[in-house]
C-alpha positions as CSV (number, residue, x, y, z in Angstrom):
1,M,36.0,-15.2,19.2
2,Q,36.4,-13.8,15.6
3,I,32.7,-13.2,15.4
4,T,32.9,-11.1,18.6
5,W,35.6,-9.0,17.0
6,L,33.4,-8.3,14.0
7,L,30.3,-7.8,16.2
8,L,31.8,-5.0,18.3
9,P,32.4,-2.6,15.3
10,L,29.1,-3.5,13.7
11,L,27.2,-3.1,16.9
12,G,29.0,0.2,17.5
13,A,28.1,1.4,13.9
14,V,24.4,0.5,14.5
15,I,24.4,2.2,17.9
16,G,26.1,5.3,16.5
17,Y,23.7,5.6,13.6
18,L,20.6,5.0,15.7
19,T,21.8,7.5,18.4
20,N,22.3,10.3,15.9
21,Y,19.0,9.4,14.1
22,L,17.1,9.6,17.4
23,A,18.9,12.9,18.3
24,I,17.8,14.4,15.0
25,K,14.2,13.2,15.4
26,M,14.1,14.6,18.9
27,L,14.6,18.1,17.5
28,F,10.8,18.0,16.8
29,H,9.5,14.9,18.5
30,P,7.7,14.2,20.7
31,R,5.6,17.3,20.1
32,Y,4.0,17.1,23.5
33,P,5.7,16.1,26.8
34,I,5.6,12.5,27.7
35,I,7.0,10.9,30.8
36,I,9.3,7.9,30.6
37,F,10.6,6.4,33.8
38,G,9.7,9.6,35.6
39,V,11.6,11.8,33.1
40,K,9.6,14.4,31.1
41,I,10.7,14.2,27.4
42,Q,9.7,16.6,24.7
43,G,11.3,17.6,21.4
44,I,13.6,20.6,21.5
45,F,11.7,22.9,19.2
46,P,8.3,22.2,20.6
47,R,9.5,22.7,24.2
48,R,11.6,25.9,23.4
49,Q,9.4,27.4,20.7
50,V,8.4,30.4,22.8
51,D,12.0,31.1,23.9
52,F,13.2,30.7,20.3
53,A,10.5,33.1,19.2
54,K,11.5,35.8,21.7
55,K,15.2,35.5,20.8
56,L,14.4,35.6,17.1
57,G,12.1,38.6,17.6
58,Y,14.8,40.5,19.4
59,L,17.4,39.6,16.7
60,V,15.2,40.7,13.9
61,A,14.3,44.0,15.6
62,S,17.8,44.8,16.8
63,E,20.0,43.5,14.0
64,L,18.0,42.9,10.8
65,L,15.0,45.3,10.5
66,S,14.2,48.6,12.1
67,I,11.5,51.3,11.6
68,D,14.3,53.8,10.8
69,E,15.6,51.5,8.0
70,I,12.1,51.1,6.6
71,T,11.3,54.8,6.6
72,E,14.8,55.6,5.3
73,R,14.1,53.4,2.3
74,L,10.7,55.1,1.8
75,Q,12.5,58.5,1.8
76,Q,15.0,57.3,-0.8
77,R,12.2,56.0,-3.0
78,A,10.3,59.2,-2.6
79,A,13.4,61.2,-3.8
80,S,14.2,58.9,-6.7
81,P,14.0,60.2,-10.3
82,E,11.4,57.7,-11.2
83,F,9.1,58.7,-8.4
84,I,9.6,62.4,-9.1
85,A,8.7,61.8,-12.8
86,L,5.6,60.0,-11.7
87,L,4.7,62.8,-9.3
88,E,5.1,65.4,-12.1
89,Q,2.9,63.4,-14.4
90,H,0.2,63.1,-11.7
91,I,0.4,66.9,-10.9
92,Q,0.0,67.7,-14.6
93,Q,-3.1,65.4,-14.8
94,V,-4.6,67.0,-11.7
95,L,-4.0,70.5,-13.0
96,L,-5.7,69.7,-16.3
97,R,-8.6,67.9,-14.6
98,K,-9.1,70.4,-11.7
99,L,-8.7,73.6,-13.8
100,P,-11.0,72.9,-16.7
101,D,-11.4,76.5,-17.6
102,Y,-7.7,76.8,-18.0
103,S,-7.0,73.4,-19.6
104,L,-6.9,74.9,-23.1
105,L,-4.4,77.5,-21.9
106,L,-2.4,74.9,-20.0
107,S,-2.3,72.5,-23.0
108,I,-1.3,75.3,-25.3
109,S,1.5,76.5,-23.1
110,D,3.7,73.7,-22.1
111,K,6.0,76.1,-20.4
112,L,3.2,77.3,-18.1
113,L,2.2,73.7,-17.3
114,N,5.8,72.8,-16.6
115,N,6.2,75.9,-14.3
116,L,3.1,75.1,-12.4
117,T,4.1,71.4,-12.1
118,A,7.6,72.4,-10.8
119,Y,6.0,74.8,-8.3
120,F,3.6,72.2,-6.9
121,R,6.2,69.4,-7.1
122,D,8.6,71.2,-4.7
123,D,5.7,71.6,-2.2
124,I,4.6,68.1,-2.6
125,E,8.1,66.7,-2.2
126,D,8.5,68.7,1.1
127,L,5.1,67.4,2.2
128,L,6.1,63.8,1.4
129,Q,9.3,64.1,3.4
130,Q,7.3,65.5,6.4
131,L,4.8,62.7,6.1
132,I,7.5,60.1,6.1
133,I,9.1,61.7,9.2
134,K,5.6,61.7,10.9
135,L,5.1,58.1,9.7
136,R,8.4,57.1,11.3
137,E,7.4,58.6,14.6
138,D,4.0,57.0,14.5
139,M,5.5,53.6,13.5
140,K,8.0,53.8,16.4
141,Q,5.1,54.3,18.8
142,D,2.6,51.9,17.3
143,I,4.7,49.0,15.7
144,N,6.9,46.7,17.8
145,I,8.8,44.6,15.3
146,E,10.2,42.4,18.1
147,Q,6.7,41.6,19.4
148,I,5.3,41.0,16.0
149,V,8.1,38.5,15.0
150,S,7.9,36.8,18.4
151,E,4.2,36.3,18.3
152,K,4.3,35.0,14.7
153,V,7.1,32.5,15.4
154,A,5.5,31.4,18.7
155,A,2.3,30.7,16.8
156,F,4.0,29.1,13.8
157,N,2.9,25.6,13.1
158,I,5.6,23.2,14.4
159,E,4.9,20.7,11.6
160,K,5.6,23.3,9.0
161,L,8.8,24.3,10.7
162,E,9.9,20.7,10.8
163,K,9.2,20.3,7.1
164,I,11.2,23.5,6.3
165,V,14.1,22.4,8.4
166,F,14.2,18.9,7.0
167,D,13.8,20.1,3.4
168,V,16.7,22.5,3.8
169,M,19.0,20.2,5.9
170,A,18.1,16.7,4.7
171,K,21.6,16.0,3.4
172,E,23.3,17.4,6.5
173,F,21.1,15.3,8.8
174,R,21.8,12.2,6.7
175,F,25.6,13.0,7.0
176,V,25.3,13.3,10.8
177,E,23.5,9.9,10.9
178,W,26.3,8.2,8.9
179,I,29.0,10.0,10.8
180,G,27.5,8.4,13.9
181,A,27.7,5.0,12.2
182,V,31.4,5.5,11.2
183,L,32.4,6.8,14.7
184,G,30.5,3.9,16.3
185,F,32.3,1.4,14.0
186,L,35.7,3.0,14.8
187,I,35.0,2.9,18.6
188,G,34.1,-0.8,18.1
189,L,37.4,-1.4,16.4
190,V,39.2,0.3,19.3
191,Q,37.3,-2.0,21.7
192,V,38.5,-5.0,19.7
193,V,42.1,-3.8,19.9
194,I,41.8,-3.3,23.7
195,V,40.2,-6.7,24.2
196,M,42.8,-8.4,22.0
197,G,45.7,-6.4,23.6
């Protein structure tokens, strides 16, 4: 009789552990549908990868990354002091290279070179802003972030995804397995109390 009392908690622990272990494995396995006793079984991620891809594509496009945000960052970068300094340097190099007859005059007169640079810089800054606005419009028509993300995730290798998930969550999965064992053991103890009672 005492062996039965010990066996119920131990058996409960083994069942709890194996149940959670199997549930975790079934996130990715079996990769392809198999039929057991007339029931089709397939791992959750392989079976729902396309649905997951669509939802993730929508999430990325609507909440995380937009064409407006990308072009806004381009505009900020184009207006930054570092970019303006680089632009001025390039304008000066172009002036000296494209106007060889005046290069001596330009090199002698820094003020003239700086004035010409400032004159062209303003026009080029305006042109850059217009190009970014045009780029935004073109990108909105030609680039569908939701579709790109959805297609990439749907085509993503399931083995790689499994490795990533298990690399990141190995401790958590191990914890879930052991919680199953502990809960199974406790349920076994409750059964012993009920049987004895």
